[in-house]
Structures are given as C-alpha cells and as structure tokens.
C-alpha positions as CSV (number, residue, x, y, z in Angstrom):
1,X,-27.8,-3.2,41.1
2,X,-31.2,-1.5,41.1
3,X,-33.1,-0.8,38.0
4,X,-33.3,2.7,36.6
5,X,-35.6,3.1,33.7
6,X,-33.9,5.6,31.4
7,X,-33.4,4.1,28.1
8,X,-34.7,6.5,25.4
9,X,-37.6,7.5,27.6
10,X,-36.7,5.1,30.6
11,X,-34.0,2.5,31.2
12,X,-30.7,1.9,32.8
13,X,-29.3,0.8,36.1
14,X,-27.7,2.4,39.2
15,X,-25.5,0.8,41.8
16,X,-26.5,0.9,45.4
17,X,-24.2,1.7,48.2
18,X,-24.4,-1.1,50.8
19,X,-23.2,-0.3,54.3
20,X,-23.3,-3.7,55.8
21,X,-19.7,-3.6,57.0
22,X,-20.3,-0.3,58.8
23,X,-23.4,-1.6,60.5
24,X,-21.6,-4.7,61.6
25,X,-18.7,-2.7,62.8
26,X,-21.0,-0.4,64.8
27,X,-22.7,-3.4,66.5
28,X,-19.3,-5.0,67.4
29,X,-18.1,-1.7,68.9
30,X,-21.3,-1.4,71.1
31,X,-20.8,-4.9,72.3
32,X,-17.2,-4.5,73.3
33,X,-17.2,-1.0,74.7
34,X,-19.4,-0.6,77.9
35,X,-19.4,3.2,77.5
36,X,-21.4,2.9,74.2
37,X,-25.2,3.2,74.8
38,X,-26.4,0.5,72.4
39,X,-29.9,1.5,73.0
40,X,-29.5,4.7,71.1
41,X,-30.0,4.7,67.4
42,X,-26.9,5.2,65.3
43,X,-27.5,8.5,63.4
44,X,-25.1,7.2,60.6
45,X,-27.4,4.2,60.1
46,X,-30.6,6.1,59.8
47,X,-31.9,6.7,56.3
48,X,-32.7,10.3,55.3
49,X,-36.3,11.3,54.7
50,X,-37.6,10.6,51.3
51,X,-37.1,13.7,48.9
52,X,-40.0,16.0,48.6
53,X,-42.3,15.1,45.7
54,X,-43.2,18.7,44.9
55,X,-39.5,19.7,44.8
56,X,-38.7,16.8,42.4
57,X,-41.5,17.6,40.0
58,X,-40.7,21.4,40.1
59,X,-37.2,20.5,39.1
60,X,-38.4,18.4,36.2
61,X,-41.0,20.8,35.1
62,X,-39.1,24.1,35.4
63,X,-35.8,22.7,34.4
64,X,-36.7,20.1,31.7
65,X,-40.2,20.7,30.4
66,X,-40.3,24.5,30.4
67,X,-36.8,24.7,28.9
68,X,-37.8,22.1,26.3
69,X,-34.8,20.1,27.2
70,X,-32.4,22.7,25.8
71,X,-29.0,21.6,27.2
72,X,-27.6,25.0,27.9
73,X,-30.8,26.6,29.3
74,X,-31.6,23.5,31.4
75,X,-28.2,23.2,32.8
76,X,-28.1,26.9,33.6
77,X,-31.4,26.7,35.4
78,X,-30.1,23.8,37.6
79,X,-26.9,25.6,38.4
80,X,-28.8,28.7,39.4
81,X,-30.9,26.6,41.7
82,X,-27.9,25.3,43.4
83,X,-27.5,21.9,41.7
84,X,-24.0,20.5,41.8
85,X,-22.5,18.7,38.7
86,X,-21.6,15.0,39.2
87,X,-18.2,13.7,38.2
88,X,-18.6,12.7,34.6
89,X,-16.5,9.6,35.2
90,X,-18.7,8.2,37.8
91,X,-21.5,5.6,37.1
92,X,-24.5,7.9,37.3
93,X,-23.8,10.1,34.3
94,X,-23.0,7.2,32.1
95,X,-26.3,5.4,33.0
96,X,-28.6,8.4,33.1
97,X,-27.3,9.9,29.8
98,X,-27.5,6.5,28.1
99,X,-24.3,7.1,26.2
100,X,-25.1,10.6,25.1
101,X,-23.0,13.7,25.9
102,X,-24.4,15.9,28.6
103,X,-24.4,16.8,32.3
104,X,-25.7,15.2,35.4
105,X,-26.4,17.3,38.5
106,X,-27.4,16.6,42.1
107,X,-30.2,18.5,43.7
108,X,-29.1,20.6,46.7
109,X,-30.0,19.0,50.1
110,X,-31.0,15.7,48.6
111,X,-27.9,13.9,49.6
112,X,-27.5,12.6,46.0
113,X,-31.0,11.1,46.0
114,X,-32.3,13.3,43.3
115,X,-30.3,13.7,40.0
116,X,-31.0,15.7,37.0
117,X,-29.5,14.6,33.6
118,X,-29.4,17.0,30.6
119,X,-28.4,15.4,27.4
120,X,-27.2,17.0,24.2
121,X,-30.1,15.6,22.2
122,X,-32.7,17.5,24.3
123,X,-33.5,14.5,26.5
124,X,-33.9,15.6,30.2
125,X,-34.4,13.3,33.1
126,X,-35.0,13.8,36.8
127,X,-34.4,10.6,38.7
128,X,-34.8,10.0,42.4
129,X,-33.7,7.1,44.6
130,X,-36.1,7.0,47.6
131,X,-39.2,9.1,46.8
132,X,-42.9,8.2,47.2
133,X,-44.3,7.1,43.9
134,X,-47.9,8.2,44.3
135,X,-46.8,11.7,45.5
136,X,-44.4,12.2,42.5
137,X,-47.2,10.9,40.2
138,X,-49.9,13.3,41.5
139,X,-47.6,16.2,41.6
140,X,-46.5,15.8,38.0
141,X,-50.2,15.5,36.9
142,X,-51.1,18.6,38.7
143,X,-48.1,20.5,37.2
144,X,-48.9,19.5,33.7
145,X,-52.5,20.4,34.3
146,X,-51.3,23.8,35.4
147,X,-49.4,24.3,32.2
148,X,-52.4,23.3,30.1
149,X,-54.4,25.8,32.0
150,X,-51.9,28.5,30.8
151,X,-52.4,27.4,27.1
152,X,-49.9,24.7,26.6
153,X,-51.1,21.6,24.8
154,X,-50.9,18.6,26.9
155,X,-52.3,15.3,25.6
156,X,-52.4,12.1,27.7
157,X,-51.2,9.2,25.7
158,X,-50.4,6.2,27.8
159,X,-51.3,5.2,31.4
160,X,-50.8,1.8,32.5
161,X,-49.0,-0.5,34.9
162,X,-45.8,-2.2,33.8
163,X,-43.4,-4.6,35.6
164,X,-39.9,-3.5,36.2
165,X,-37.2,-5.3,38.3
166,X,-39.8,-7.6,39.7
167,X,-42.2,-4.9,40.9
168,X,-45.2,-3.2,39.3
169,X,-45.0,0.4,38.5
170,X,-47.1,3.0,36.7
171,X,-46.1,4.3,33.3
172,X,-47.6,7.5,32.0
173,X,-46.8,9.4,28.8
174,X,-48.1,12.8,27.7
175,X,-47.5,14.8,24.4
176,X,-46.6,18.4,25.3
177,X,-46.2,21.6,23.3
178,X,-45.5,25.0,24.9
179,X,-47.8,28.0,24.2
180,X,-46.9,29.3,20.7
181,X,-44.5,26.4,20.1
182,X,-44.2,24.3,16.9
183,X,-42.6,21.1,18.2
184,X,-44.1,18.3,20.2
185,X,-42.2,16.7,23.1
186,X,-43.0,13.6,25.2
187,X,-43.3,13.7,28.9
188,X,-43.0,10.4,30.6
189,X,-42.9,9.0,34.1
190,X,-42.3,5.6,35.8
191,X,-43.4,5.6,39.4
192,X,-43.9,3.0,42.0
193,X,-47.5,2.0,42.9
194,X,-47.0,1.6,46.7
195,X,-46.4,4.2,49.4
196,X,-42.9,2.8,50.2
197,X,-39.9,4.9,49.1
198,X,-38.4,3.8,45.9
199,X,-36.9,4.9,42.6
200,X,-38.9,7.1,40.4
201,X,-38.0,8.6,36.9
202,X,-39.4,11.5,35.0
203,X,-38.3,11.8,31.4
204,X,-38.6,14.5,28.8
205,X,-37.5,14.4,25.1
206,X,-38.5,14.9,21.4
207,X,-41.8,13.2,20.7
208,X,-41.7,10.3,18.4
209,X,-45.1,10.0,16.6
210,X,-44.7,6.2,16.0
211,X,-42.3,4.5,18.5
212,X,-41.1,1.0,17.5
213,X,-41.9,-0.4,20.9
214,X,-43.6,0.7,24.1
215,X,-41.4,0.7,27.4
216,X,-42.8,-2.8,28.4
217,X,-41.3,-4.3,25.2
218,X,-44.6,-4.7,23.3
219,X,-45.6,-3.3,20.0
220,X,-47.6,-0.1,20.3
221,X,-51.3,-0.5,20.7
C-alpha cells in the first residue's frame, strides 16, 4: 500500500500494482529462448514518463478551483477534456472520495497516473502517482498567483514540511475566493521534496476557519 493523503484535505491509501511475476517470467523466457535478445530492454517493463506538472496543475485549477468544486460543473469540465470515469466499485473512487458520493476520472494519456475526484460536498482532488513534486508545487504557486493577479483573493496560510509514509513532504494551504465571490475555499497541496517521481495530492474544498487539527496531527498553531 502507498500513502495517499486525501482525508478531508488529504489522506487515504492506494494499492500499487506489482509486476514482479511478469518480470521474472520475462527473464526466464530470455534465458530459455536463444532467439530472444536479452540485451534489449523490455518495453513492457519500462515505466512511463512522469506526468507533466503543468497539465496536472491545469486540471486542478481549471477543473476544481475555478469551478469552486461544484460537482456538476467540475465533472462536465473533466469529461469535455477527455477524462474517463473510473469504475465506482474499484479502490480508487472509494479512497479518493473518502466515503462521499462523487465521481473519479482518469486524465487522458496519463495511463491512470493522474486521477481527479469530484465529491458531492464540493471537495475536489487531483492526485498523481509518479509526478515530480517540486514541479507540481511551483506550477501550483504560479497558477494561484495568476488568479490573484486577475483579482481573486489568495491568502497563504500554511507552508511547512510534514512526514508521511516515512518520507518528508511539503504541505501548503491557501485561502481562496474568486473575483466577486462571497465564499472562501481552501487550496492545499502535499508534494514530495525531492526530484524523484512520487505521489502528489492537490486538494480543494470549503474553507474551515478553525480546523480541529492540522494535517500532521497537531493542534493548529
């Protein structure tokens, strides 16, 4: 199991698909069949390139933030962009939606590595399995700065490192209100600190002025 931080603003877990048996089988075949060139890399064993950080953040900002998490509007945006709904009985919807009714969709061309979860309570999450944390973090900061430049209210609230699943990650939260809007929302991200591909979570939802606990389990400071 690999940690997935989507619980209110971030928590949960997602199973990883382990292809050890396939890899062992491929190695055995190469050893037994003289016509198999064992020096060539097996395309099936090669991991796809990490998802593009700009595309991930665009899906989050345009799909979740701009639409203020509205389940109908956000889902329509995703479908129009070519996202495909995930089987509601599979693990991903149950974990990303945290028990709430809603829809989980897969970004086109991401091989299931980028998922968008739209819950009925206006919580909206974009989660990716193998993206580069610094790139996602910087792209989100720039996108929120662009919204602020257009007149939206964007207030940084939290920016600190937290430990999740034995690794340190950066947690950031901002308060957001659209131009002419009357409701505040929380924009949060949990991203890896290193340049190695890893799981990243971007979360949007109604803003709670006084949360009971911060995501690291401590009382608010």
